[in-house]
N, CA, C and O of each residue as an XYZ file, in Angstrom:
444
protein
N     -78.346    -36.969     11.463
C     -76.697    -36.400     12.045
C     -76.215    -36.057     10.451
O     -76.388    -36.647      9.384
N     -75.655    -35.042     10.764
C     -73.974    -34.719      9.144
C     -73.393    -34.958      8.824
O     -72.532    -34.231      9.320
N     -72.726    -35.833      7.918
C     -71.321    -36.490      8.474
C     -70.767    -35.538      7.111
O     -71.000    -35.597      5.904
N     -69.983    -34.714      7.904
C     -68.343    -34.323      7.218
C     -67.469    -34.757      6.010
O     -66.465    -35.361      6.388
N     -67.579    -34.601      4.484
C     -65.702    -34.575      4.674
C     -64.760    -33.022      3.989
O     -64.208    -33.149      2.896
N     -64.708    -32.228      4.424
C     -63.074    -32.375      4.333
C     -62.409    -32.705      3.186
O     -61.567    -33.522      3.559
N     -62.238    -32.467      1.415
C     -61.986    -33.362      0.259
C     -61.423    -32.849     -0.646
O     -61.989    -31.848     -1.087
N     -60.400    -33.173     -1.174
C     -60.198    -33.119     -2.086
C     -59.657    -34.093     -3.000
O     -58.889    -35.019     -2.738
N     -60.422    -33.592     -4.681
C     -60.940    -35.454     -5.321
C     -59.438    -35.125     -5.833
O     -59.350    -35.524     -6.994
N     -58.409    -34.632     -5.458
C     -57.626    -35.236     -6.557
C     -56.670    -36.135     -5.564
O     -55.690    -36.644     -6.109
N     -56.899    -36.427     -3.873
C     -56.481    -37.243     -2.786
C     -56.679    -38.104     -3.556
O     -57.489    -37.860     -4.451
N     -55.895    -39.705     -3.509
C     -56.296    -40.616     -2.942
C     -57.347    -41.352     -2.441
O     -58.448    -41.856     -2.667
N     -55.847    -41.036     -1.100
C     -57.289    -40.653      0.201
C     -57.964    -40.197      0.310
O     -58.494    -40.800      1.244
N     -58.174    -39.929      0.233
C     -59.443    -38.382      0.117
C     -61.304    -39.824     -0.352
O     -62.213    -40.444      0.200
N     -60.428    -39.376     -2.302
C     -61.484    -40.478     -2.677
C     -61.616    -41.890     -1.598
O     -62.676    -42.325     -1.150
N     -60.386    -42.388     -1.365
C     -60.408    -43.848     -0.971
C     -62.026    -43.631      0.798
O     -62.984    -44.358      1.060
N     -61.409    -42.059      1.644
C     -62.615    -41.464      1.839
C     -63.561    -41.720      2.158
O     -64.258    -42.418      2.894
N     -63.483    -40.733      1.183
C     -64.575    -40.211      0.761
C     -66.013    -42.214      0.847
O     -66.961    -42.517      1.571
N     -65.285    -42.932     -0.333
C     -65.433    -43.515     -0.760
C     -66.567    -45.035      0.010
O     -67.229    -46.008     -0.350
N     -65.962    -43.999      1.722
C     -65.771    -46.059      2.692
C     -67.305    -45.342      3.015
O     -68.466    -45.744      2.928
N     -66.848    -44.439      3.311
C     -68.631    -43.378      4.408
C     -69.827    -43.679      2.972
O     -70.804    -44.397      3.186
N     -69.701    -43.316      2.150
C     -70.962    -43.921      1.034
C     -70.830    -44.926      0.617
O     -71.196    -45.172     -0.532
N     -69.963    -46.337      1.822
C     -69.912    -47.814      1.285
C     -70.890    -48.042      3.133
O     -71.808    -48.855      3.031
N     -70.811    -47.735      3.870
C     -71.923    -47.769      4.730
C     -72.817    -47.617      5.284
O     -73.236    -47.854      6.417
N     -73.518    -46.685      3.415
C     -74.707    -46.132      3.132
C     -75.110    -44.642      3.631
O     -76.249    -44.179      3.691
N     -73.593    -43.853      4.060
C     -73.926    -42.028      3.939
C     -74.120    -41.260      3.788
O     -73.844    -40.525      4.736
N     -74.542    -40.786      2.977
C     -73.869    -39.244      1.472
C     -73.373    -38.277      2.795
O     -74.031    -38.059      3.812
N     -72.124    -37.809      2.495
C     -71.675    -36.956      3.096
C     -71.967    -35.600      2.703
O     -72.529    -35.457      1.617
N     -71.700    -34.624      3.358
C     -72.062    -33.093      2.811
C     -70.411    -33.185      2.462
O     -69.569    -33.108      3.357
N     -70.124    -33.333      1.274
C     -68.254    -32.844      0.541
C     -68.296    -31.454      0.298
O     -69.026    -30.949     -0.555
N     -67.376    -30.703      1.173
C     -66.388    -29.845      1.474
C     -64.894    -29.805      0.388
O     -63.829    -30.396      0.572
N     -65.247    -28.987     -0.634
C     -64.183    -29.105     -1.653
C     -63.072    -28.178     -0.872
O     -63.042    -26.996     -1.214
N     -61.919    -28.722      0.412
C     -62.087    -27.315      1.051
C     -60.884    -26.221      0.370
O     -60.133    -25.375      0.854
N     -61.167    -26.767     -1.078
C     -59.601    -26.126     -1.928
C     -60.205    -24.754     -2.395
O     -59.627    -23.668     -2.376
N     -61.456    -25.012     -2.810
C     -62.113    -24.515     -3.199
C     -62.955    -23.164     -2.417
O     -63.069    -22.008     -2.822
N     -63.578    -23.917     -0.916
C     -64.250    -23.056      0.526
C     -63.520    -23.287      1.325
O     -64.167    -22.780      2.241
N     -62.651    -23.651      1.795
C     -61.533    -23.407      2.807
C     -62.181    -23.032      4.353
O     -62.817    -21.979      4.394
N     -62.097    -23.599      5.273
C     -62.880    -23.225      6.536
C     -62.580    -22.001      6.795
O     -61.795    -21.384      6.076
N     -63.282    -21.344      8.094
C     -62.920    -20.062      8.632
C     -62.550    -20.466      9.244
O     -62.829    -21.611      9.599
N     -61.237    -19.354      9.976
C     -59.915    -19.401     11.362
C     -61.789    -20.426     12.413
O     -61.659    -21.620     12.684
N     -62.408    -20.103     12.581
C     -63.257    -20.028     13.280
C     -64.074    -21.950     13.271
O     -64.119    -22.951     13.987
N     -64.249    -21.771     12.797
C     -64.567    -23.963     12.315
C     -63.003    -24.405     12.354
O     -62.743    -24.910     13.446
N     -62.032    -24.366     11.589
C     -60.701    -25.189     12.045
C     -60.829    -25.146     13.378
O     -61.394    -26.137     13.840
N     -60.319    -23.903     14.561
C     -60.060    -23.914     15.873
C     -61.268    -24.926     16.307
O     -60.886    -25.746     17.142
N     -63.270    -25.110     15.755
C     -63.504    -26.066     16.030
C     -62.851    -27.336     15.792
O     -62.131    -27.943     16.585
N     -63.291    -27.793     14.210
C     -62.351    -28.930     14.039
C     -60.795    -29.150     14.317
O     -60.285    -30.231     14.024
N     -59.886    -27.905     15.000
C     -59.009    -28.780     15.679
C     -59.435    -29.273     17.025
O     -59.142    -30.382     17.471
N     -60.319    -28.151     17.781
C     -60.574    -28.950     19.406
C     -60.962    -30.470     19.202
O     -60.268    -31.257     19.845
N     -62.422    -31.257     18.046
C     -62.571    -31.955     18.278
C     -61.169    -33.564     17.427
O     -60.700    -34.531     18.028
N     -61.069    -33.357     16.698
C     -59.906    -33.430     16.862
C     -59.301    -34.647     17.649
O     -59.277    -35.875     17.733
N     -58.553    -32.775     18.471
C     -57.697    -32.879     20.257
C     -56.248    -32.673     19.067
O     -55.533    -33.619     19.399
N     -55.596    -32.021     18.041
C     -54.693    -31.587     17.795
C     -54.407    -29.776     17.881
O     -55.026    -28.799     18.305
N     -53.185    -30.026     17.250
C     -52.705    -28.343     16.935
C     -52.821    -28.496     15.923
O     -53.324    -29.415     15.277
N     -52.158    -27.203     15.549
C     -52.857    -26.515     13.834
C     -51.843    -27.306     13.270
O     -52.278    -27.925     12.298
N     -50.389    -27.574     13.558
C     -49.749    -27.633     12.980
C     -49.269    -29.238     12.651
O     -48.296    -29.647     12.016
N     -50.420    -30.014     13.388
C     -50.836    -31.461     13.574
C     -51.023    -31.946     12.207
O     -50.631    -32.884     11.514
N     -52.002    -30.630     12.072
C     -52.600    -30.851     10.338
C     -52.737    -30.377      9.961
O     -53.775    -29.751      9.746
N     -50.471    -30.253      9.098
C     -50.287    -28.809      8.309
C     -49.366    -30.436      7.199
O     -49.118    -31.635      7.326
N     -49.250    -29.632      6.494
C     -48.929    -30.592      4.979
C     -47.536    -30.064      4.860
O     -47.468    -28.951      4.339
N     -46.169    -30.733      5.306
C     -45.033    -29.759      6.118
C     -44.592    -29.329      3.867
O     -44.048    -28.262      3.581
N     -44.923    -30.230      2.878
C     -44.372    -29.805      2.110
C     -45.007    -27.993      1.759
O     -44.672    -26.820      1.925
N     -46.470    -29.107      0.997
C     -47.762    -27.234      0.449
C     -46.781    -26.168      1.678
O     -46.559    -25.030      1.263
N     -46.158    -26.547      3.276
C     -47.039    -24.836      4.489
C     -44.803    -24.315      3.575
O     -44.229    -23.325      3.121
N     -44.595    -25.287      3.750
C     -42.529    -24.052      2.992
C     -43.340    -23.575      1.968
O     -43.456    -22.350      1.938
N     -44.008    -24.299      1.012
C     -44.015    -23.613     -1.007
C     -44.535    -22.642     -0.157
O     -43.826    -21.668      0.096
N     -45.684    -22.735      0.347
C     -46.421    -20.983      1.203
C     -46.198    -19.783      1.646
O     -46.832    -18.728      1.631
N     -44.753    -20.268      2.214
C     -44.129    -20.285      3.099
C     -44.728    -19.901      4.475
O     -44.481    -18.757      4.858
N     -45.619    -20.844      5.419
C     -45.904    -20.611      6.215
C     -45.471    -21.915      7.594
O     -45.841    -21.911      8.769
N     -44.969    -22.481      7.185
C     -44.225    -23.652      7.943
C     -43.428    -23.323      9.777
O     -43.382    -24.193     10.646
N     -43.076    -22.366      9.887
C     -42.759    -22.138     10.745
C     -44.123    -21.430     11.689
O     -43.825    -21.495     12.881
N     -45.574    -20.756     11.471
C     -45.732    -20.830     11.613
C     -47.282    -21.123     13.441
O     -48.179    -21.951     13.285
N     -47.244    -20.781     14.011
C     -47.850    -22.005     15.397
C     -48.830    -21.072     16.383
O     -48.330    -20.220     17.117
N     -49.937    -21.255     16.344
C     -51.483    -20.722     17.138
C     -52.290    -20.674     15.921
O     -52.566    -21.225     14.856
N     -52.601    -19.256     17.052
C     -53.939    -18.970     15.465
C     -53.588    -17.918     15.044
O     -54.362    -16.963     15.113
N     -52.083    -17.759     14.383
C     -51.359    -17.732     13.293
C     -51.332    -18.977     12.256
O     -52.287    -19.362     11.581
N     -50.440    -19.347     12.271
C     -51.165    -20.743     11.789
C     -52.350    -21.214     11.734
O     -52.592    -21.641     10.605
N     -53.428    -21.356     12.649
C     -55.258    -21.439     11.991
C     -55.488    -20.382     11.028
O     -55.943    -20.620      9.909
N     -55.087    -18.839     11.562
C     -55.233    -18.000      9.735
C     -54.307    -18.430      9.022
O     -54.830    -17.993      7.997
N     -53.530    -18.829      8.707
C     -52.111    -18.902      7.174
C     -53.208    -20.580      6.480
O     -53.830    -20.805      5.441
N     -52.965    -21.267      7.573
C     -54.596    -22.446      6.124
C     -55.751    -22.157      5.604
O     -56.321    -22.698      4.657
N     -56.180    -21.010      6.465
C     -57.783    -21.207      5.802
C     -56.832    -20.416      4.832
O     -55.922    -21.245      4.794
N     -56.382    -19.333      3.973
C     -55.640    -18.670      3.284
C     -54.782    -19.566      2.166
O     -54.650    -19.534      0.942
N     -54.293    -20.352      3.218
C     -53.739    -21.200      2.193
C     -53.838    -22.833      2.467
O     -52.964    -23.431      3.095
N     -55.523    -23.754      1.677
C     -56.075    -24.134      2.722
C     -54.971    -25.498      1.513
O     -55.047    -26.658      1.918
N     -54.023    -25.261      0.114
C     -54.323    -27.265     -0.166
C     -52.400    -27.496      1.163
O     -51.853    -28.599      1.183
N     -51.826    -26.345      1.981
C     -50.962    -26.980      3.221
C     -51.874    -27.185      4.659
O     -51.566    -27.089      5.847
N     -53.554    -27.617      3.730
C     -53.899    -28.896      5.317
C     -53.908    -30.004      4.636
O     -54.119    -30.400      3.490
N     -53.579    -30.448      5.811
C     -54.197    -32.810      6.400
C     -55.632    -32.409      5.738
O     -56.477    -31.562      6.027
N     -55.484    -33.807      4.306
C     -56.340    -34.560      4.103
C     -57.281    -35.082      4.552
O     -57.652    -34.712      5.666
N     -57.811    -35.842      4.046
C     -59.291    -35.205      3.841
C     -59.617    -35.781      5.700
O     -59.210    -36.800      6.257
N     -60.427    -34.731      6.209
C     -60.786    -34.475      7.570
C     -62.505    -35.230      7.074
O     -63.283    -35.066      6.134
N     -62.468    -36.058      8.279
C     -64.109    -36.260      8.316
C     -64.963    -36.087      9.985
O     -64.830    -36.790     10.987
N     -65.893    -34.795      9.739
C     -67.182    -34.880     11.201
C     -67.736    -35.503     10.983
O     -67.848    -36.232      9.998
N     -68.920    -35.234     13.007
C     -69.578    -36.600     12.613
C     -70.373    -35.757     13.756
O     -69.579    -35.727     14.696
N     -71.013    -35.377     13.964
C     -71.447    -34.391     15.262
C     -70.453    -33.358     15.831
O     -70.114    -32.348     15.215
N     -70.050    -33.671     16.961
C     -68.255    -33.577     17.627
C     -67.792    -33.810     17.608
O     -66.839    -33.202     18.098
N     -67.557    -35.278     16.942
C     -66.378    -35.448     16.924
C     -65.785    -35.825     15.517
O     -66.547    -36.271     14.659
N     -64.015    -35.604     15.173
C     -63.803    -35.713     14.056
C     -62.297    -36.910     13.707
O     -61.574    -37.579     14.446
N     -62.364    -36.699     12.245
C     -60.783    -37.818     12.640
C     -60.503    -37.284     11.423
O     -61.345    -36.842     10.641
N     -59.112    -37.327     11.227
C     -57.667    -37.256      9.866
C     -58.136    -38.353      9.119
O     -57.671    -39.341      9.689
N     -58.968    -38.805      7.916
C     -58.771    -40.261      6.860
C     -57.137    -40.614      6.555
O     -56.819    -40.768      5.376
N     -56.389    -40.706      7.316
C     -55.439    -40.949      6.996
C     -54.304    -42.056      7.601
O     -53.098    -41.814      7.631
N     -55.030    -43.533      8.159
C     -55.881    -43.978      6.945
C     -57.095    -43.284      7.323
O     -57.552    -42.667      8.284
N     -57.575    -43.822      5.607
C     -58.744    -43.619      5.188
C     -60.184    -44.471      6.198
O     -61.134    -43.809      6.616
N     -60.087    -45.602      6.371
C     -60.373    -46.120      8.128
C     -60.075    -46.355      9.485
O     -60.002    -47.379     10.164
N     -59.907    -45.033      9.736
C     -60.354    -44.135     10.860
C     -61.913    -43.635     10.795
O     -62.748    -43.372     11.660
N     -61.912    -43.629      9.449
C     -62.951    -42.675      9.315
C     -64.487    -43.252     10.598
O     -65.346    -42.838     11.376
N     -64.020    -44.186     10.116
C     -64.916    -45.717     10.204
C     -65.342    -45.533     12.191
O     -66.370    -45.847     12.790
N     -64.308    -45.034     12.602
C     -64.391    -44.682     14.453
C     -66.056    -43.701     14.660
O     -66.930    -43.960     15.488
N     -66.073    -42.548     13.602
C     -66.971    -41.799     13.791
C     -68.102    -41.492     13.112
O     -68.532    -40.355     12.918
N     -68.836    -43.052     12.561
C     -69.386    -43.146     11.386
C     -70.658    -43.896     12.858
O     -71.762    -44.345     12.549
């Protein structure tokens, strides 16, 4: 089973989550989502696994800066893929389960 992490190397929580996964002896597929954002379909699937709505994974300040803070639903999913810095991070996916790595220990629930 392949573990994926949507990772921002400049984010301390993202780095801590990646280190925690690696400490479990797992080498995850690291997706630098700022360079390779998820497609709207991928993000919709991740949201389903998280049991969250798009506004639940929105970084408020970045969303305001990107002008997408007032969007909802599919429009917001499209906007998050176009402006990935407004996406909360890190997101860890393992099979059909996903968690936000805030706090990083959340990742242990699905490993």
